[in-house]
C-alpha positions as CSV (number, residue, x, y, z in Angstrom):
1,M,-40.5,-116.6,-6.4
2,R,-37.6,-114.4,-5.2
3,A,-37.9,-115.8,-1.7
4,A,-37.9,-119.4,-2.9
5,R,-34.8,-118.7,-5.0
6,A,-33.1,-117.1,-2.1
7,I,-33.8,-120.1,0.2
8,A,-32.5,-122.4,-2.5
9,A,-29.3,-120.4,-2.9
10,V,-28.7,-120.5,0.8
11,E,-29.1,-124.3,0.9
12,L,-26.6,-124.7,-2.0
13,K,-24.1,-122.4,-0.3
14,R,-24.4,-124.4,3.0
15,F,-23.8,-127.6,1.0
16,L,-20.6,-126.2,-0.7
17,R,-19.2,-124.7,2.5
18,D,-19.2,-128.1,4.2
19,R,-15.4,-129.0,4.0
20,S,-16.1,-132.8,4.1
21,N,-17.8,-132.4,0.7
22,I,-14.5,-131.3,-0.9
23,F,-13.4,-135.0,-1.1
24,F,-16.8,-136.7,-1.4
25,V,-18.2,-134.3,-4.0
26,F,-15.2,-133.3,-6.1
27,I,-12.6,-136.1,-5.8
28,F,-14.2,-139.4,-4.8
29,P,-16.6,-139.7,-7.7
30,L,-13.8,-139.3,-10.3
31,L,-11.7,-141.9,-8.5
32,L,-14.6,-144.4,-8.8
33,V,-15.1,-143.6,-12.4
34,L,-11.4,-144.4,-12.9
35,V,-11.6,-147.7,-11.0
36,L,-14.7,-148.8,-12.9
37,G,-13.1,-147.8,-16.2
38,A,-10.1,-150.0,-15.4
39,Q,-12.4,-152.9,-14.4
40,F,-15.1,-152.8,-17.0
41,G,-14.0,-150.3,-19.6
42,G,-13.0,-151.4,-23.1
43,G,-9.7,-150.9,-24.7
44,G,-10.8,-147.7,-26.4
45,G,-9.1,-148.5,-29.7
46,A,-6.2,-150.7,-30.9
47,G,-4.1,-150.1,-27.7
48,S,-1.0,-148.1,-26.9
49,V,2.7,-148.9,-27.1
50,S,5.6,-147.0,-25.6
51,V,8.9,-147.5,-27.5
52,S,12.3,-146.9,-26.0
53,G,15.6,-146.8,-28.0
54,A,17.8,-144.5,-30.0
55,D,16.7,-143.2,-33.4
56,S,17.4,-146.0,-35.9
57,A,16.0,-147.8,-38.9
58,L,14.5,-150.5,-36.6
59,R,12.7,-148.0,-34.4
60,T,11.3,-146.1,-37.4
61,A,10.1,-149.3,-39.0
62,A,8.6,-150.6,-35.9
63,T,6.7,-147.4,-35.0
64,S,5.4,-147.1,-38.6
65,A,4.2,-150.7,-38.6
66,L,2.4,-150.3,-35.3
67,R,0.8,-147.0,-36.3
68,A,-0.4,-148.5,-39.6
69,N,-2.2,-151.1,-37.5
70,G,-4.0,-148.4,-35.5
71,V,-1.8,-148.6,-32.4
72,T,-1.0,-145.4,-30.5
73,V,2.8,-145.1,-30.3
74,T,4.8,-142.9,-28.0
75,V,8.6,-142.7,-27.9
76,A,10.3,-142.2,-24.5
77,S,13.4,-143.1,-22.5
78,T,13.8,-146.6,-21.0
79,D,12.9,-145.5,-17.5
80,A,9.9,-143.5,-18.7
81,V,8.6,-146.4,-20.6
82,R,8.9,-148.7,-17.6
83,E,7.1,-146.2,-15.4
84,R,4.3,-145.8,-18.0
85,V,3.8,-149.6,-18.1
86,A,3.9,-149.8,-14.3
87,R,1.3,-147.0,-13.9
88,G,-1.0,-148.5,-16.5
89,Q,-0.6,-145.5,-18.8
90,T,0.4,-147.7,-21.8
91,D,-0.5,-151.3,-22.7
92,V,3.0,-152.5,-23.8
93,G,6.5,-151.3,-23.5
94,L,8.9,-152.1,-26.4
95,F,12.6,-151.7,-25.8
96,I,15.0,-151.5,-28.8
97,S,18.6,-151.9,-27.7
98,P,21.6,-150.6,-29.7
99,A,22.6,-154.2,-30.4
100,A,19.1,-154.9,-31.9
101,A,19.3,-151.8,-34.1
102,T,22.7,-152.8,-35.4
103,A,21.6,-156.4,-36.0
104,Y,18.6,-155.1,-38.0
105,D,20.7,-152.9,-40.1
106,G,23.0,-155.9,-40.9
107,G,20.2,-158.3,-41.7
108,E,20.9,-160.4,-38.7
109,D,18.6,-161.9,-36.1
110,V,17.1,-159.3,-33.8
111,T,16.1,-159.7,-30.2
112,L,13.6,-157.2,-28.7
113,E,12.4,-156.8,-25.1
114,V,8.7,-156.5,-24.6
115,V,7.0,-155.7,-21.3
116,P,3.2,-156.1,-21.2
117,G,1.1,-154.1,-18.7
118,S,-1.9,-155.4,-16.7
119,Q,-4.7,-153.6,-18.4
120,Q,-7.7,-155.3,-20.0
121,G,-6.6,-154.8,-23.6
122,T,-2.9,-155.6,-23.1
123,Q,-3.0,-159.1,-24.7
124,A,-4.6,-157.8,-27.9
125,T,-2.0,-155.0,-28.1
126,L,0.8,-157.4,-27.4
127,Q,-0.4,-159.5,-30.3
128,R,-0.3,-156.4,-32.6
129,V,3.3,-155.8,-31.5
130,R,4.2,-159.4,-32.4
131,T,2.4,-159.1,-35.8
132,A,4.3,-155.8,-36.5
133,V,7.7,-157.3,-35.6
134,A,6.9,-160.5,-37.6
135,G,6.1,-158.3,-40.6
136,L,9.5,-156.5,-40.3
137,A,11.2,-159.9,-40.1
138,A,9.4,-161.1,-43.2
139,E,10.3,-158.0,-45.1
140,R,14.0,-158.4,-44.1
141,G,13.8,-162.0,-45.3
142,Q,12.4,-161.0,-48.6
143,L,15.1,-158.4,-49.1
144,A,17.8,-160.9,-48.2
145,A,16.4,-163.4,-50.7
146,L,16.3,-160.8,-53.5
147,A,19.8,-159.7,-52.7
148,A,21.0,-163.3,-52.9
149,A,19.4,-163.4,-56.3
150,G,21.7,-160.5,-57.4
151,I,19.1,-157.7,-57.1
152,P,20.4,-154.4,-55.5
153,E,18.6,-153.4,-52.3
154,A,17.0,-150.2,-53.7
155,P,15.2,-151.9,-56.7
156,A,14.4,-154.8,-54.5
157,R,12.8,-152.6,-51.9
158,A,10.9,-150.7,-54.6
159,A,9.6,-153.9,-56.1
160,L,8.4,-155.2,-52.7
161,T,6.6,-151.9,-52.0
162,G,4.9,-152.0,-55.4
163,A,3.8,-155.5,-54.9
164,R,2.5,-154.7,-51.4
165,D,0.5,-151.7,-52.7
166,S,-1.0,-153.7,-55.6
167,M,-2.2,-156.5,-53.3
168,T,-5.6,-156.5,-51.7
169,P,-5.0,-157.6,-48.1
170,P,-7.3,-160.2,-46.7
171,S,-10.1,-159.0,-44.4
172,L,-11.3,-160.6,-41.2
173,A,-14.6,-159.7,-39.7
174,V,-15.3,-160.9,-36.2
175,V,-18.9,-161.0,-35.2
176,D,-19.5,-161.2,-31.4
177,V,-22.8,-162.9,-30.8
178,N,-22.7,-162.1,-27.0
179,Q,-25.5,-159.7,-26.3
180,I,-23.6,-157.8,-23.6
181,S,-20.6,-157.4,-25.9
182,Q,-22.8,-156.1,-28.6
183,E,-24.5,-153.7,-26.3
184,L,-21.2,-152.3,-24.9
185,S,-19.3,-152.2,-28.2
186,G,-18.0,-148.8,-29.2
187,L,-18.0,-147.4,-25.6
188,G,-15.0,-145.5,-24.4
189,K,-13.0,-146.9,-21.5
190,F,-14.7,-144.7,-18.9
191,D,-18.2,-144.3,-20.5
192,L,-19.7,-147.2,-18.8
193,G,-18.8,-146.2,-15.2
194,A,-19.4,-142.5,-15.6
195,A,-23.2,-142.6,-15.9
196,G,-23.6,-145.0,-12.9
197,E,-21.3,-143.0,-10.7
198,T,-23.2,-139.8,-11.6
199,L,-26.4,-141.3,-10.4
200,L,-24.8,-142.8,-7.3
201,F,-23.4,-139.5,-6.1
202,V,-26.3,-137.3,-7.1
203,F,-28.6,-139.4,-4.8
204,L,-26.0,-139.7,-2.1
205,A,-25.3,-136.0,-2.0
206,S,-29.0,-135.2,-1.8
207,L,-29.8,-137.7,0.9
208,T,-26.8,-136.9,3.1
209,G,-27.7,-133.2,2.6
210,S,-31.1,-133.9,4.3
211,A,-29.3,-133.3,7.6
212,T,-29.2,-129.6,6.8
213,L,-33.0,-129.6,6.6
214,I,-33.1,-131.0,10.2
215,Q,-30.6,-128.2,11.3
216,T,-32.9,-125.7,9.6
217,R,-35.8,-126.9,11.7
218,R,-33.8,-127.4,14.9
219,L,-32.2,-123.9,14.8
220,G,-35.5,-122.2,14.1
221,V,-34.4,-121.0,10.7
222,M,-37.6,-122.2,9.1
223,A,-39.7,-120.5,11.8
224,R,-37.9,-117.2,11.3
225,T,-38.2,-117.6,7.5
226,L,-42.0,-117.9,7.9
227,S,-42.1,-114.9,10.2
228,A,-40.8,-112.8,7.3
229,P,-43.1,-111.9,4.3
230,V,-42.6,-115.5,3.0
231,S,-45.5,-117.8,2.6
232,A,-45.4,-121.5,3.6
233,G,-45.6,-122.5,0.0
234,Q,-42.6,-120.3,-0.9
235,A,-40.6,-121.8,1.9
236,M,-41.5,-125.4,0.8
237,I,-40.6,-124.6,-2.8
238,G,-37.3,-123.0,-1.7
239,Q,-36.3,-126.1,0.3
240,A,-37.2,-128.4,-2.6
241,T,-35.4,-126.2,-5.1
242,G,-32.4,-126.1,-2.8
243,R,-32.2,-129.9,-2.7
244,F,-32.7,-130.0,-6.5
245,A,-29.8,-127.5,-7.0
246,I,-27.5,-129.6,-4.8
247,A,-28.3,-132.7,-6.9
248,M,-27.9,-130.9,-10.2
249,F,-24.6,-129.3,-9.1
250,Q,-23.2,-132.7,-8.2
251,G,-24.4,-134.4,-11.4
252,A,-23.3,-131.6,-13.7
253,Y,-19.8,-131.4,-12.1
254,I,-19.3,-135.2,-12.6
255,M,-20.5,-134.9,-16.2
256,V,-18.2,-132.0,-17.0
257,A,-15.2,-133.5,-15.2
258,T,-15.4,-136.9,-16.8
259,A,-15.9,-135.4,-20.2
260,V,-12.8,-133.2,-19.8
261,L,-10.5,-135.6,-17.9
262,F,-11.6,-139.0,-19.3
263,Q,-13.1,-138.0,-22.6
264,V,-16.5,-139.6,-21.7
265,S,-19.1,-139.2,-24.4
266,W,-22.5,-138.2,-23.0
267,G,-24.2,-138.3,-26.4
268,N,-26.8,-135.5,-26.8
269,I,-25.9,-133.3,-23.9
270,W,-29.3,-131.7,-23.7
271,L,-31.0,-135.0,-23.4
272,S,-28.4,-136.1,-20.8
273,L,-29.1,-133.0,-18.8
274,L,-32.8,-133.6,-19.0
275,V,-32.4,-137.1,-17.6
276,L,-30.1,-135.7,-14.9
277,A,-32.8,-133.0,-14.0
278,T,-35.6,-135.6,-13.6
279,F,-33.4,-137.9,-11.6
280,S,-32.3,-134.9,-9.4
281,A,-35.9,-134.1,-8.8
282,V,-36.5,-137.6,-7.4
283,A,-33.4,-137.3,-5.2
284,A,-34.6,-133.9,-3.9
285,G,-37.9,-135.3,-2.9
286,A,-36.3,-138.2,-1.2
287,A,-34.0,-135.8,0.7
288,M,-36.9,-133.7,1.9
289,L,-38.8,-136.8,3.0
290,I,-35.8,-138.1,5.1
291,G,-35.1,-134.6,6.5
292,S,-38.7,-134.2,7.5
293,L,-39.4,-137.6,9.1
294,L,-36.2,-137.8,11.2
295,D,-35.2,-135.4,13.9
296,N,-31.5,-136.3,14.3
297,E,-28.8,-135.2,11.9
298,A,-26.6,-138.2,12.5
299,A,-29.5,-140.6,11.9
300,A,-30.4,-138.7,8.8
301,S,-26.9,-139.0,7.4
302,G,-26.7,-142.7,8.2
303,V,-30.1,-143.4,6.6
304,G,-29.1,-141.3,3.6
305,I,-25.8,-143.1,3.0
306,G,-27.3,-146.6,3.6
307,L,-30.4,-146.0,1.5
308,G,-28.3,-144.3,-1.2
309,L,-25.8,-147.1,-1.5
310,V,-28.5,-149.9,-1.4
311,L,-30.5,-148.2,-4.2
312,A,-27.4,-147.5,-6.2
313,A,-26.2,-151.1,-6.0
314,L,-29.6,-152.4,-6.9
315,G,-30.0,-149.9,-9.7
316,G,-26.8,-150.8,-11.5
317,C,-24.6,-147.9,-10.4
318,M,-21.9,-150.2,-8.9
319,L,-22.1,-153.2,-11.2
320,P,-23.4,-152.2,-14.6
321,L,-27.0,-153.1,-15.1
322,D,-26.1,-155.0,-18.3
323,F,-24.4,-157.7,-16.2
324,F,-27.5,-158.4,-14.1
325,P,-29.6,-161.5,-14.7
326,A,-32.9,-160.9,-16.3
327,T,-34.9,-161.4,-13.1
328,L,-32.7,-159.1,-11.0
329,R,-32.7,-156.5,-13.8
330,T,-36.5,-156.4,-13.6
331,I,-36.4,-156.0,-9.8
332,A,-33.8,-153.2,-10.2
333,H,-36.4,-151.1,-11.9
334,I,-38.2,-150.4,-8.7
335,T,-35.3,-147.8,-8.2
336,P,-35.1,-144.5,-10.1
337,H,-31.4,-145.3,-10.7
338,A,-32.3,-148.2,-13.1
339,W,-34.6,-146.0,-15.2
340,A,-32.0,-143.2,-15.4
341,Y,-29.3,-145.7,-16.2
342,D,-31.4,-147.1,-19.1
343,A,-32.0,-143.5,-20.4
344,F,-28.3,-142.7,-20.3
345,A,-27.5,-146.0,-22.0
346,Q,-29.8,-145.2,-24.9
347,I,-28.3,-141.7,-25.3
348,Q,-24.7,-142.7,-25.0
349,R,-24.8,-145.9,-27.0
350,H,-27.6,-145.5,-29.5
351,D,-27.9,-141.7,-30.1
352,A,-31.5,-141.9,-28.8
353,S,-34.0,-139.1,-29.4
354,L,-36.4,-137.6,-26.9
355,V,-39.1,-140.0,-28.1
356,D,-36.8,-143.0,-27.5
357,I,-36.2,-142.2,-23.8
358,A,-39.8,-140.9,-23.2
359,P,-40.8,-144.1,-21.2
360,Q,-37.8,-143.7,-18.8
361,L,-38.4,-139.9,-18.4
362,A,-42.1,-140.5,-17.7
363,V,-41.3,-143.0,-14.9
364,L,-38.7,-140.6,-13.4
365,V,-41.2,-137.7,-13.6
366,A,-43.8,-139.8,-11.8
367,M,-41.3,-140.7,-9.1
368,A,-40.3,-137.1,-8.8
369,V,-43.9,-135.9,-8.3
370,A,-44.5,-138.6,-5.8
371,T,-41.4,-138.0,-3.7
372,L,-41.6,-134.2,-3.9
373,T,-45.3,-134.3,-2.8
374,L,-44.6,-136.7,0.1
375,G,-41.6,-134.6,1.1
376,T,-43.5,-131.4,1.1
377,L,-46.4,-132.8,3.1
378,A,-43.9,-134.3,5.6
379,L,-42.1,-131.0,5.9
380,R,-45.3,-129.2,6.6
381,R,-46.2,-131.6,9.4
382,S,-42.7,-131.5,10.8
383,M,-43.0,-127.8,11.4
384,A,-45.6,-128.5,14.1
385,R,-43.4,-131.1,15.8
386,A,-41.0,-130.0,18.5
387,L,-37.4,-130.9,18.1
């Protein structure tokens, strides 16, 4: 098997040395994950607020109230807060002027400037800001009422704190009966898009890489390989393993990069890698089939991109499969993408075990066997065809 491994290593090196892959393999997939996360991703918590203003009692009280409500709060300068809101790095910008801080200290009316962003969870975060500010206003009103009754501020504040601690706050449970909302609840902002984009680019990288197989045949590399002490079977295995290595490299890179940069949770990593491996085997077989049936590199790249995009769109890699109508979702399962998508969904959202995803894996393995067998047979026949 040393010869097969050597052939596979050469194919992977050729793939990585292609400079056009620097963008399409390493950068473009992460950009699409970012775009899908912004479009379909959840809020990922109670939101984030950036607060601007000098250190004051009002700023301290506002940040404490927001954090108590689960909001992520950062303090920055006025320009920095506006930039964070404009770039979508925070949901809401809260600006506390010196006049507002002075008015708060004096028990007077306070006016705050709030700038909402354009993210999906902005309105919910904005409501949390309003609730926190309203709570501060209510507390100030209570202190003012107690002061008017002749109670000093310190005992009055202590009494209010004790009363607040002794109370059981009312609870509100919101039950969403929407099936899609229930299915996607608990997902991180970028979790939904990461799996789909991984499948999309694994298949694209494999199919577009089929052009190198045509070059191997055209330049006589395969013929020279067979003239060495390498059997035809070893050569076929090496080519299949090379395409499999390309697919696995692309998928593993996206999984690691999204986990590090976007905190995407892949669930049980070993099961996720198993799904990726079976899907990569399907992609490798499809790449061998295209590279063996076609004799023109440009045509192979065009067919690979077109077929890869069509299958990805139908398989739920561009629009999440959860948003498909029932009939279209059934049709989508003619693609390996849909089966791999379902397996990833079970692992990410439901902590699935190997038994839970066994049906999806069985279908992917069957597809892999079929495509690899057809690809190998087509490659054997193509060796006798002049280019």
